[in-house]
C-alpha positions, 0 to 999 in steps of 0.5 A, spaced: 545 562 920 549 561 914 555 556 914 559 557 908 562 551 906 564 553 899 568 558 896 563 563 892 568 564 887 571 558 885 567 553 888 572 549 892 571 547 899 572 554 903 577 551 909 582 551 904 587 557 902 584 562 896 589 568 896 587 569 888 579 568 890 580 573 896 583 578 891 578 577 886 572 578 891 574 585 892 572 587 884 567 581 882 560 578 884 560 571 887 559 565 882 558 559 886 553 559 892 556 558 899 551 553 901 550 548 896 556 549 891 551 551 885 553 555 879 549 562 880 546 566 875 549 573 876 547 580 873 552 585 874 549 592 873 552 599 874 549 600 881 551 593 883 550 586 882 545 580 883 546 573 884 541 567 884 541 560 886 536 556 884 536 553 891 537 558 896 535 565 892 538 571 891 543 575 893 545 583 892 551 587 893 
């Protein structure tokens, strides 16, 4: 079970309203880990993206 505590775009608490983040999420990969708030290493490729958190591993989209 994954609990999202932090916004994946700005790193602020996920419970707050983030209309700008929600709009940007349609076009951009996540920048922060939703579980630990660490800044992730993000690589954008022509066929998608990958984001790496040193604590929680890799996500792909």
